[in-house]
C-alpha positions as CSV (number, residue, x, y, z in Angstrom):
1,M,0.3,0.1,-0.1
2,A,2.8,2.6,0.9
3,L,4.7,1.6,-2.5
4,M,1.3,2.1,-4.1
5,L,0.6,5.4,-2.4
6,A,4.3,6.3,-3.4
7,V,3.6,6.0,-6.6
8,L,0.6,7.6,-6.8
9,A,2.3,10.8,-5.4
10,A,5.1,10.6,-7.8
11,L,2.7,10.4,-10.9
12,Q,0.6,13.5,-9.4
13,A,3.6,15.5,-9.0
14,K,4.7,18.3,-11.5
15,P,8.0,19.3,-12.8
16,K,9.1,22.5,-12.2
17,A,11.9,24.6,-13.9
18,L,15.1,24.8,-12.9
19,A,17.4,28.1,-13.6
20,F,20.8,27.9,-14.9
21,D,23.3,30.0,-12.9
22,N,25.0,31.2,-16.3
23,P,22.8,31.1,-19.1
24,G,23.8,32.3,-22.5
25,N,21.5,32.6,-25.3
26,S,17.8,31.8,-25.0
27,R,15.0,30.7,-27.2
28,L,11.4,31.0,-26.3
29,L,9.6,27.5,-26.6
30,K,5.7,27.0,-26.9
31,N,4.2,23.4,-26.5
32,D,1.4,22.0,-24.3
33,D,4.0,21.7,-21.4
34,G,3.9,25.4,-21.1
35,N,6.0,28.3,-22.4
36,F,9.7,28.4,-21.4
37,Y,12.6,30.0,-22.6
38,Y,15.4,27.1,-23.7
39,Y,19.7,27.9,-23.1
40,R,22.7,27.0,-24.8
41,S,25.8,28.2,-23.1
42,L,28.4,31.2,-24.7
43,P,30.9,29.1,-27.1
44,E,32.8,26.3,-25.5
45,K,31.5,26.9,-22.4
46,S,28.9,24.9,-19.8
47,M,26.2,26.3,-18.0
48,K,25.6,26.1,-14.4
49,L,23.2,24.2,-12.4
50,N,22.4,24.4,-8.1
51,V,20.9,21.0,-7.4
52,T,21.0,21.2,-3.8
53,D,18.4,18.5,-2.3
54,I,17.5,17.4,-5.7
55,S,17.8,13.7,-6.4
56,E,17.1,13.9,-10.5
57,I,16.9,16.4,-13.4
58,E,15.2,16.2,-16.3
59,L,16.6,18.3,-19.2
60,R,14.8,18.7,-22.3
61,S,16.0,20.1,-25.5
62,F,15.8,21.3,-28.7
63,A,17.7,22.1,-31.4
64,I,16.7,24.5,-34.6
65,E,18.4,22.4,-37.3
66,P,18.5,18.8,-38.0
67,L,21.5,17.0,-36.5
68,K,23.1,13.7,-37.0
69,K,24.1,12.5,-33.9
70,P,23.4,15.1,-31.3
71,Q,24.5,14.6,-27.7
72,V,25.5,16.6,-24.1
73,I,27.6,16.2,-21.5
74,S,26.8,16.6,-17.8
75,I,29.3,17.0,-15.5
76,I,29.1,16.2,-11.9
77,D,32.0,16.3,-9.5
78,K,34.6,16.7,-12.5
79,K,33.0,12.9,-13.7
80,Q,31.6,13.6,-17.4
81,T,28.6,11.5,-18.7
82,T,27.4,11.6,-22.0
83,H,23.9,11.3,-23.0
84,A,22.4,10.5,-26.4
85,L,19.6,13.0,-27.5
86,T,16.5,11.0,-29.4
87,L,14.4,12.7,-31.8
88,K,10.9,13.1,-30.7
89,E,9.2,15.7,-33.1
90,R,9.1,18.3,-35.4
91,M,7.2,21.0,-34.2
92,D,7.6,24.9,-35.8
93,G,10.9,24.3,-37.3
94,Y,12.3,23.2,-34.1
95,Y,13.5,19.5,-33.6
96,L,12.4,18.4,-30.0
97,Y,14.3,15.8,-28.5
98,E,13.1,13.1,-25.5
99,S,13.7,14.0,-22.0
100,V,17.1,13.0,-20.2
101,S,17.1,12.0,-16.6
102,I,20.1,12.7,-14.9
103,P,20.5,11.2,-11.3
104,I,22.5,13.5,-8.6
105,P,24.0,11.7,-6.0
106,E,23.1,13.0,-2.5
107,G,24.8,15.8,-1.2
108,T,26.1,17.4,-4.7
109,K,25.0,21.0,-4.7
110,E,26.1,22.2,-8.2
111,M,26.9,20.2,-12.1
112,Q,27.2,21.4,-15.1
113,I,25.7,21.2,-18.5
114,L,28.1,20.8,-21.9
115,C,27.2,20.7,-25.4
116,Y,29.4,21.7,-28.2
117,D,26.6,22.0,-30.8
118,R,25.2,25.3,-30.9
119,S,22.2,24.4,-32.6
120,I,20.9,23.1,-29.3
121,Y,18.4,25.0,-26.2
122,F,18.5,23.7,-23.2
123,R,16.0,23.6,-19.7
124,A,16.4,21.6,-16.5
125,F,13.4,20.4,-14.7
126,W,12.7,19.0,-11.5
127,T,10.0,17.3,-9.4
128,P,9.5,18.4,-5.8
129,L,7.1,16.6,-3.3
130,P,3.4,16.9,-4.4
131,K,1.0,19.7,-2.1
132,P,-2.4,18.6,-1.0
133,K,-5.0,19.4,-3.1
134,A,-6.6,22.5,-3.1
135,K,-10.8,22.5,-2.5
136,P,-12.5,23.2,-5.5
137,V,-13.9,26.5,-6.1
138,T,-17.8,26.7,-6.6
139,A,-19.0,27.3,-9.8
140,K,-21.0,30.7,-8.6
141,Q,-17.8,32.3,-7.2
142,L,-15.3,33.4,-8.7
143,P,-11.6,32.7,-7.5
144,N,-10.0,35.1,-5.1
145,L,-6.7,34.9,-6.7
146,H,-6.2,33.9,-9.8
147,V,-2.9,33.3,-11.8
148,N,-3.1,34.2,-15.3
149,A,0.9,34.5,-16.7
150,H,4.4,34.0,-15.3
151,S,8.0,32.6,-16.5
152,G,8.0,29.5,-14.2
153,I,7.2,28.5,-10.8
154,L,10.2,28.4,-8.4
155,T,10.3,27.1,-5.0
156,M,12.1,29.3,-2.0
157,T,13.5,27.7,0.8
158,R,14.1,28.9,4.2
159,N,14.9,27.2,7.7
160,G,13.4,23.6,5.7
161,N,10.0,25.7,4.7
162,S,9.4,26.1,1.2
163,S,6.7,28.5,-0.8
164,D,6.7,28.5,-4.3
165,Y,6.8,32.0,-6.4
166,Y,6.0,33.1,-9.8
167,S,8.6,34.4,-11.8
168,F,9.0,37.1,-14.3
169,T,11.4,38.5,-16.7
170,P,11.4,41.5,-19.3
171,D,9.8,39.1,-22.3
172,Q,7.1,37.6,-19.5
173,P,5.1,39.4,-16.9
174,L,3.5,38.2,-13.8
175,R,-0.4,38.7,-14.3
176,F,-2.9,37.9,-11.5
177,T,-6.7,38.8,-11.5
178,L,-8.0,39.7,-7.8
179,N,-11.5,39.0,-7.4
180,N,-14.9,39.5,-5.0
181,K,-13.4,42.6,-3.6
182,R,-10.3,41.0,-2.2
183,N,-7.1,42.5,-1.9
184,A,-3.5,40.9,-1.7
185,I,0.0,41.8,-1.1
186,V,3.0,40.8,-2.9
187,Y,6.5,39.5,-2.0
188,V,9.5,40.3,-4.6
189,R,12.8,39.1,-4.4
190,A,15.2,39.1,-7.7
191,R,18.7,37.2,-8.9
192,L,21.3,38.8,-8.7
193,L,24.3,38.3,-11.3
194,D,26.2,41.5,-11.3
195,I,26.2,45.0,-9.6
196,T,23.0,45.7,-12.0
197,V,20.4,47.2,-9.6
198,P,17.0,45.3,-10.3
199,V,13.9,47.5,-10.9
200,F,10.4,46.5,-11.6
201,E,6.6,47.7,-12.5
202,V,3.4,47.4,-11.1
203,Y,0.7,48.3,-13.3
204,V,-3.3,47.7,-11.8
205,N,-5.5,47.3,-14.7
206,G,-3.4,48.5,-17.4
207,E,-1.9,51.9,-15.5
208,L,1.0,52.0,-13.6
209,A,0.9,52.3,-10.4
210,Q,4.1,52.0,-8.9
211,T,7.9,51.6,-9.1
212,H,10.0,49.6,-7.3
213,E,13.9,49.1,-6.9
214,F,16.2,47.1,-4.9
215,T,19.9,47.0,-3.9
216,I,22.3,44.6,-4.2
217,K,22.1,43.6,-0.4
218,R,21.8,39.6,-0.7
219,T,19.8,37.5,1.6
220,T,21.3,34.6,3.3
221,T,18.5,32.8,4.8
222,Y,16.7,32.4,1.5
223,S,17.9,29.8,-1.3
224,V,15.9,29.0,-5.1
225,P,17.7,25.8,-6.7
226,G,19.3,26.5,-9.4
227,I,19.8,30.6,-8.1
228,R,22.9,31.3,-6.7
229,H,22.1,35.1,-5.3
230,L,18.8,36.3,-4.2
231,T,18.1,40.0,-3.0
232,I,16.2,40.5,0.0
233,G,12.6,41.0,0.1
234,K,10.4,43.2,-0.7
235,K,7.1,43.5,0.2
236,V,4.8,45.2,-2.0
237,E,1.5,46.7,-1.1
238,L,-1.1,46.9,-3.8
239,P,-3.8,49.5,-4.0
240,L,-7.2,48.6,-2.7
241,N,-9.5,46.2,-4.5
242,E,-13.3,47.8,-5.3
243,D,-14.7,44.8,-7.2
244,R,-11.9,43.1,-10.0
245,S,-8.8,44.2,-10.4
246,I,-6.0,42.8,-12.7
247,I,-2.2,43.7,-11.1
248,E,0.8,43.0,-13.8
249,F,4.4,42.9,-12.4
250,R,6.7,43.8,-15.2
251,A,10.9,43.7,-14.9
252,K,11.8,47.0,-16.3
253,S,15.8,45.8,-15.7
254,D,16.9,42.8,-16.9
255,H,16.6,40.8,-14.2
256,L,14.9,37.3,-13.1
257,F,12.2,38.4,-10.5
258,L,9.9,36.1,-8.1
259,G,7.3,37.1,-6.8
260,R,4.1,35.8,-4.1
261,P,0.8,37.1,-4.0
262,V,-1.0,36.7,-0.8
263,L,-4.2,37.3,0.0
264,L,-5.4,39.5,2.7
265,K,-8.3,38.6,5.1
266,A,-11.4,39.5,4.1
267,N,-12.8,42.2,6.0
């Protein structure tokens, strides 16, 4: 019975995107799995992944031209493993390959992905333990908060506790709807790659309402798999919602941002 429950839990768990620490060029892939940016490294360089507390990654890839023997190399603890890429389908001029599962030895904190072919782009995913399903919303009432768009879901951890955050970038904002006169606050952090200051804007029903700027101070208590440096957090208080509001968080600087909307108690 326990084994059956574990199998069912694994089947219900959904993969989440894992960000490369040093991505190169990117291309957007839209398919049934969602809309994700895939990356290739800089020439002759590898891309790094933070895999702390992750037991396995799923590496998805596609090429922009037909290749005879496509392959990718994973590097863990200086040990290189070559993985052949098998063509799965051709879609909109892209050549999609079967995903590659790469087990991560316990205690590993970082791995690298190396591909010498400049035609192939990659995205890594991992599957966390599933959370209990939320109670279904009745058809008569709209959900109090509904997320409409984002760039991917990432899990943020602090002292063993974790929360899901919605990412947004200059190419893909975070958009959600507040219904039933409910109000919310949003906790936001950004990934730091250099000394550039992250800046984002908040739009309410299509109009600019707020502009927020981070410092380059880094948190020492919060972490996200695949992200090495996070800013300290910002608590964004949204304007009062009189009935229904469409909220949009847009990245004004070239950074990856993470946002978590939280409903306030109803009056």
